[in-house]
C-alpha positions in Angstrom: -0.2 0.1 0.0 3.3 2.4 1.0 4.8 1.2 -2.4 1.3 2.5 -4.3 1.2 5.5 -2.9 4.4 6.5 -3.5 4.0 5.3 -7.1 0.9 8.0 -7.3 2.7 10.8 -5.4 5.8 10.6 -7.8 3.4 9.8 -11.1 1.9 13.4 -9.9 5.1 15.0 -9.4 6.4 14.6 -12.9 2.8 15.4 -14.6 2.7 18.4 -12.6 6.4 18.9 -13.7 5.9 18.2 -17.4 2.9 20.7 -17.5 5.2 23.4 -15.7 7.8 22.3 -18.4 5.4 22.3 -21.3 3.9 26.2 -19.9 7.1 27.3 -19.8 8.4 26.4 -23.0 5.3 27.6 -24.6 5.8 31.3 -23.1 9.1 31.0 -24.0 8.3 30.2 -27.7 6.4 33.2 -27.7 8.4 35.8 -26.1 12.2 36.2 -25.8 13.3 35.1 -22.5 13.6 36.9 -19.1 16.4 36.7 -16.9 15.2 34.6 -14.2 13.9 32.2 -17.3 17.2 32.1 -19.1 20.4 33.3 -17.2 22.3 33.9 -20.4 20.6 35.5 -23.1 17.6 36.7 -21.0 17.5 40.3 -20.4 15.2 42.7 -18.6 14.3 44.6 -21.8 12.6 41.8 -23.1 9.6 42.4 -21.1 8.5 44.9 -23.2 9.4 43.4 -26.4 6.4 42.0 -28.8 6.4 38.3 -29.4 9.3 37.0 -31.1 9.3 37.6 -35.1 5.9 39.5 -34.8 3.6 40.8 -35.9 3.2 39.9 -39.5 1.4 42.9 -42.0 -1.7 40.7 -41.7 -1.6 40.4 -37.9 -1.6 43.7 -38.2 -4.0 44.9 -40.0 -5.9 42.2 -38.2 -5.7 43.9 -35.2 -6.6 47.5 -36.6 -9.5 46.0 -37.8 -10.6 44.7 -34.5 -9.7 47.6 -32.6 -11.1 49.9 -35.0 -15.0 49.6 -34.5 -13.9 49.7 -30.4 -12.2 53.0 -31.0 -15.2 54.7 -32.8 -17.8 53.4 -30.4 -15.6 54.9 -27.9 -14.8 58.1 -29.4 -18.7 58.5 -30.1 -19.3 58.3 -26.8 -16.4 60.1 -25.0 -15.6 62.4 -27.8 -11.2 61.1 -27.5 -10.0 61.0 -31.0 -10.5 57.6 -32.2 -7.4 58.1 -34.5 -5.8 58.7 -31.4 -7.0 55.6 -29.5 -5.8 53.0 -32.1 -2.6 54.6 -32.8 -1.8 54.5 -28.9 -2.9 50.8 -28.7 -0.6 49.9 -31.9 2.7 51.8 -30.2 1.9 50.5 -26.8 1.2 47.0 -27.4 3.1 46.4 -30.6 0.0 45.2 -32.4 -1.5 43.6 -29.4 2.0 41.1 -29.5 3.4 42.5 -26.1 3.1 40.5 -22.7 0.4 42.9 -21.2 -1.6 42.8 -24.0 -1.5 39.1 -24.9 -1.8 37.8 -21.1 -3.6 41.1 -19.4 -5.9 42.4 -23.1 -3.8 45.8 -21.8 -3.1 47.9 -24.6 -1.9 50.9 -23.3 0.5 49.2 -20.8 -2.3 51.2 -17.9 -0.5 50.4 -14.1 -2.5 49.8 -10.9 0.9 50.5 -8.6 0.1 47.5 -5.9 1.1 44.3 -5.6 -1.3 41.4 -5.9 -4.3 43.6 -6.9 -7.3 41.2 -7.8 -7.5 43.4 -11.3 -4.1 42.8 -12.3 -1.4 41.0 -14.1 2.1 40.7 -13.1 4.5 41.3 -15.3 7.9 39.7 -14.0 11.4 40.6 -15.5 11.4 44.5 -16.3 13.7 47.0 -15.3 13.8 48.8 -11.7 11.4 51.7 -12.3 9.7 51.5 -8.9 9.5 54.9 -6.7 11.8 52.6 -4.4 15.0 50.6 -4.9 13.8 46.7 -5.8 16.3 44.3 -4.3 18.3 42.4 -6.4 18.4 38.7 -6.1 21.1 38.3 -8.3 23.1 40.3 -10.8 24.1 38.6 -13.9 25.5 42.1 -16.5 24.4 44.7 -17.8 20.5 44.5 -18.2 20.5 41.0 -17.0 19.5 41.6 -13.2 16.8 39.3 -11.3 14.6 41.7 -9.1 12.9 40.3 -5.9 9.5 40.4 -7.6 7.5 40.4 -4.6 8.7 43.9 -3.7 7.6 45.5 -6.4 4.6 47.8 -7.1 5.2 48.9 -10.7 5.0 45.5 -12.4 1.1 45.3 -11.7 -0.7 46.1 -15.0 -4.7 46.5 -15.1 -6.0 43.1 -16.4 -9.2 43.8 -18.8 -11.5 41.1 -19.9 -11.3 42.0 -23.5 -9.6 44.8 -25.9 -12.9 46.5 -25.8 -12.7 46.8 -22.2 -8.9 48.3 -22.3 -10.5 50.7 -25.0 -13.3 51.9 -22.8 -11.5 52.3 -19.8 -8.6 54.5 -21.7 -11.2 56.4 -23.5 -14.2 56.9 -21.1 -11.9 56.8 -17.6 -8.1 57.7 -17.6 -8.4 60.2 -20.7 -11.2 62.4 -19.0 -9.6 62.5 -15.5 -8.5 65.5 -14.3 -4.8 65.7 -15.9 -5.9 64.5 -19.4 -9.5 65.9 -19.6 -8.9 69.1 -21.2 -7.3 67.8 -24.0 -10.4 66.2 -25.1 -11.9 69.6 -25.1 -9.2 71.2 -27.0 -9.6 68.7 -29.8 -13.4 69.9 -30.1 -12.6 73.2 -29.7 -9.7 72.9 -32.8 -12.7 70.7 -34.9 -14.9 73.7 -34.5 -12.5 76.2 -35.0 -11.5 74.8 -38.5 -8.1 73.0 -38.0 -8.4 69.6 -39.9 -9.4 66.2 -38.5 -5.5 65.2 -39.1 -3.9 68.1 -37.2 -6.4 68.0 -34.1 -5.5 64.3 -33.5 -2.0 64.9 -33.3 -2.1 68.0 -31.6 -4.6 65.5 -28.6 -1.8 63.5 -28.4 0.7 66.3 -28.0 -1.5 67.6 -25.5 -2.1 64.4 -23.3 1.8 63.4 -23.5 2.5 67.0 -22.5 0.5 66.3 -19.1 2.6 63.4 -18.6 1.1 60.4 -20.5 4.2 59.6 -22.0 7.2 60.9 -20.5 9.7 60.9 -23.8 7.0 64.7 -24.2 4.8 65.6 -26.6 6.6 66.4 -29.7 7.9 62.7 -29.4 4.7 61.3 -28.8 2.6 63.4 -31.4 5.1 62.5 -34.2 6.1 58.4 -33.6 1.8 57.8 -33.3 1.4 60.5 -35.7 3.3 58.4 -38.2 1.4 55.0 -37.6 -1.7 57.4 -37.7 -0.9 58.4 -41.1 0.4 55.0 -42.2 -2.4 53.1 -41.8 -4.8 56.4 -42.3 -6.7 56.0 -39.3 -8.3 59.8 -39.7 -10.5 57.8 -41.6 -12.1 56.7 -38.5 -12.6 60.3 -37.0 -14.3 61.4 -40.0 -16.4 58.6 -39.8 -17.1 59.6 -35.9 -17.7 63.3 -37.0 -20.4 62.3 -39.8 -22.2 60.1 -37.6 -22.8 62.3 -34.6 -23.1 65.6 -37.1 -20.2 67.6 -35.2 -18.4 68.2 -38.9 -18.1 72.1 -38.7 -20.3 72.7 -35.8 -19.5 75.9 -33.8 -19.6 75.0 -29.7 -20.8 77.9 -27.4 -18.8 77.7 -24.6 -21.3 79.6 -22.5 -23.3 77.8 -19.8 -26.7 79.7 -20.1 -26.9 79.5 -23.7 -26.6 75.6 -24.3 -29.1 73.0 -24.9 -29.9 69.7 -24.6 -31.2 69.9 -20.9 -34.6 68.3 -19.2 -32.7 64.9 -18.6 -31.7 64.6 -21.9 -28.3 62.0 -21.9 -25.3 63.5 -22.9 -23.2 61.3 -25.5 -20.0 61.7 -23.3 -21.3 61.1 -19.5 -22.3 57.4 -19.9 -20.6 55.9 -16.7 -18.9 58.8 -15.8 -18.0 59.1 -12.1 -20.8 62.0 -12.0 -23.7 60.7 -14.2 -26.2 60.7 -11.6 -25.3 64.2 -10.5 -25.1 65.5 -14.0 -28.3 64.4 -15.3 -30.1 65.8 -12.2 -28.9 68.9 -12.7 -29.7 68.9 -16.3 -33.2 67.9 -15.7 -33.5 70.3 -13.1 -32.5 73.2 -14.9 -29.4 74.3 -13.1 -26.5 73.7 -15.5 -27.0 73.0 -19.4 -25.4 71.0 -21.6 -23.8 72.1 -24.9 -25.3 72.1 -28.9 -23.7 69.2 -29.6 -25.2 66.9 -27.1 -22.2 67.1 -24.9 -21.9 67.9 -21.4 -17.8 68.0 -21.3 -18.2 67.1 -17.2 -14.5 68.0 -16.7 -14.3 71.4 -18.2 -13.5 74.1 -16.0 -16.2 76.7 -14.5 -16.0 80.4 -15.1 -17.0 82.9 -12.4 -19.5 83.7 -14.5 -20.7 80.1 -15.6 -20.8 79.7 -11.9 -23.2 82.8 -11.1 -25.2 81.8 -13.8 -25.7 77.7 -12.3 -26.3 79.4 -8.4 -29.0 81.8 -9.7 -30.4 78.9 -11.2 -29.8 76.6 -8.3 -31.0 78.8 -5.7 -34.0 80.7 -7.1 -32.2 84.1 -6.2 -33.9 86.9 -6.6 -33.4 90.9 -6.9 -32.7 92.8 -3.8 -32.2 96.6 -3.2 -28.7 96.2 -3.0 -27.1 98.4 -6.1 -23.9 96.4 -7.8 -21.8 97.4 -10.6 -18.8 96.0 -12.2 -16.2 97.6 -14.1 -15.4 94.6 -16.1 -19.1 93.4 -16.8 -20.7 95.1 -19.7 -25.0 95.8 -20.2 -24.8 93.2 -22.4 -22.9 90.8 -21.2 -24.6 87.3 -21.6 -24.5 86.6 -17.6 -25.2 90.3 -16.6 -28.4 89.4 -14.8 -26.8 86.4 -12.7 -23.8 88.6 -11.6 -26.0 91.1 -10.5 -28.2 88.6 -8.3 -25.5 86.4 -6.8 -23.5 90.2 -5.8 -27.0 91.5 -4.8 -27.3 88.6 -2.4 -23.8 88.4 -1.1 -23.1 84.8 -2.6 -20.3 86.1 -5.2 -18.5 89.5 -4.6 -16.1 91.5 -6.7 -12.7 92.4 -5.8 -11.1 96.0 -4.5 -11.0 97.3 -8.1 -14.7 96.5 -9.0 -14.3 93.8 -11.1 -16.4 90.7 -11.0 -13.6 88.8 -13.0 -16.2 87.1 -15.0 -13.7 84.9 -17.1 -11.7 83.8 -14.7 -12.4 79.9 -13.6 -13.4 79.5 -9.9 -11.2 77.8 -7.8 -12.5 75.1 -5.3 -11.6 77.1 -2.6 -13.7 80.4 -3.8 -16.6 77.5 -4.4 -16.3 76.2 -0.6 -16.5 80.4 0.4 -19.5 81.1 -2.1 -21.4 78.0 0.1 -20.4 78.8 3.3 -21.5 82.4 2.0 -25.4 81.1 1.0 -25.4 79.8 4.6 -25.1 76.0 3.6 -24.1 74.7 7.1 -25.6 73.8 10.2 -22.7 75.1 12.4 -19.9 77.2 11.5 -16.5 75.0 11.7 -14.6 76.0 14.6 -11.3 74.0 13.4 -8.5 76.2 13.3 -6.5 72.8 12.3 -6.8 72.1 8.7 -7.8 68.5 7.7 -5.8 68.9 4.3 -2.4 68.3 4.0 -2.4 71.3 1.1 -4.4 73.7 3.2 -2.1 76.2 5.5 -4.1 76.6 9.1 -4.3 80.9 7.9 -5.4 80.1 4.5 -8.2 82.6 3.6 -10.9 80.2 2.9 -10.3 78.0 5.8 -13.3 78.5 8.1 -15.2 78.1 4.4 -13.1 74.8 3.5 -13.7 73.3 6.9 -17.1 73.9 7.3 -18.2 72.5 3.8 -15.9 69.5 4.7 -17.8 68.9 7.8 -20.9 69.4 6.1 -20.4 66.6 3.7 -20.8 69.1 1.2 -16.8 68.9 -0.3 -14.5 66.3 0.3 -11.1 66.2 -0.4 -8.7 63.8 -2.5 -7.5 60.2 -1.3 -4.0 61.8 -1.1 -5.4 63.9 1.8 -5.0 67.0 -0.5 -8.0 69.6 -0.7 -6.4 71.0 -3.9 -7.8 74.6 -3.2 -6.5 76.6 -6.6 -7.8 74.1 -8.6 -10.2 75.3 -11.0 -13.5 73.5 -10.2 -14.5 71.3 -13.3 -18.4 71.1 -14.3 -19.4 67.6 -13.3 -18.0 68.4 -9.5 -20.1 71.7 -9.4 -23.5 69.1 -10.0 -21.8 66.6 -7.4 -22.2 69.6 -4.8 -25.1 71.3 -5.7 -26.8 67.5 -5.6 -25.1 66.8 -2.2 -27.0 70.1 -1.1 -30.1 69.4 -3.0 -30.5 66.0 -1.1 -29.6 67.5 2.4 -31.9 70.4 2.2 -35.4 70.2 2.5 -36.1 74.0 1.3 -34.2 73.4 -2.0 -36.6 70.8 -2.8 -39.8 72.5 -2.4 
């Protein structure tokens, strides 16, 4: 019986060993070896290389044909140029033949920066790029270093169920965040101002790379991806998007009170967006409007004139006997009435020079002060010590910021900052007024 059991165990070990060899052989057949796989020819730089002798011209064509429909739908939904999405996927994934593309369906090298994440795949054997030096297990020579992979955060890449999910995350989440969101709006502005689709798409690449997407800079990324876009005529997909959405040569008015698409209509650029519920409520209530091209542009910044209009709509402000006049607001200015109303009600004020600065972006600190001025709190904060790492205890808006934080109306960021000088976005404003609406019975009457 003991002999029989031993034979079974040995057989199982042999089978598992063969499976491991087979798995490793299959892996090695696809990619150049890494240092821990081959101590002679394995190199850390191999981690980024595409599959061996790949891709062929036919494989490149098939990859573009597969990605293009996802990119076009993403462009229609979020406004990112389709040619840029396809070009970026080609450059970043080697036409889908890099390790991250093959094993994680991650076409853009999007990292998670955290070990053993449930939604990530580990790319082993890459050079040391972490925040802190990674322990070296063995140094086999130049570019042939075996690192302790358990101590790394930079080798975890977001894992997607499909290429489509990867494209949607890039276009619908990453490129719409506070760092890169402006580039989409710049792209649309350039198109509306008559710039060619080709040049506008290339400039989009410059904008995101210059903002930090690619460490080699805007010129490099625009030129490198731009050549791919020209080689494969990827701009044809931008033209399809423009024709389908009816945006070709469409002029867009940036004034909040003259935009259309209200009454709860679904904006084509907010599906799945983190503030979608608040945006739809604000549009339904008539507090803030969308644009004539059926977009909301949630990451756009708000000017003081636009904020005054939103506040007037949201608070249903009425005129008082107080006389106000600003040197920089003409009698035919589109937001004159709203500016007068917020000033009369002492919610937004001008400066000592008698100017309102209607075209200046309103910051997060100013918004906290605005709602503090409007009396949206149960008790003014007596906390003289800031809860945020980037707000000094003697900051001019410390009481307003702390009070609004205390009331749960305005929050900070996950890194412990408040970013008081950062311009507030249209989406952020809708979330704030949504919270106020839910918490205030008078506003719901």
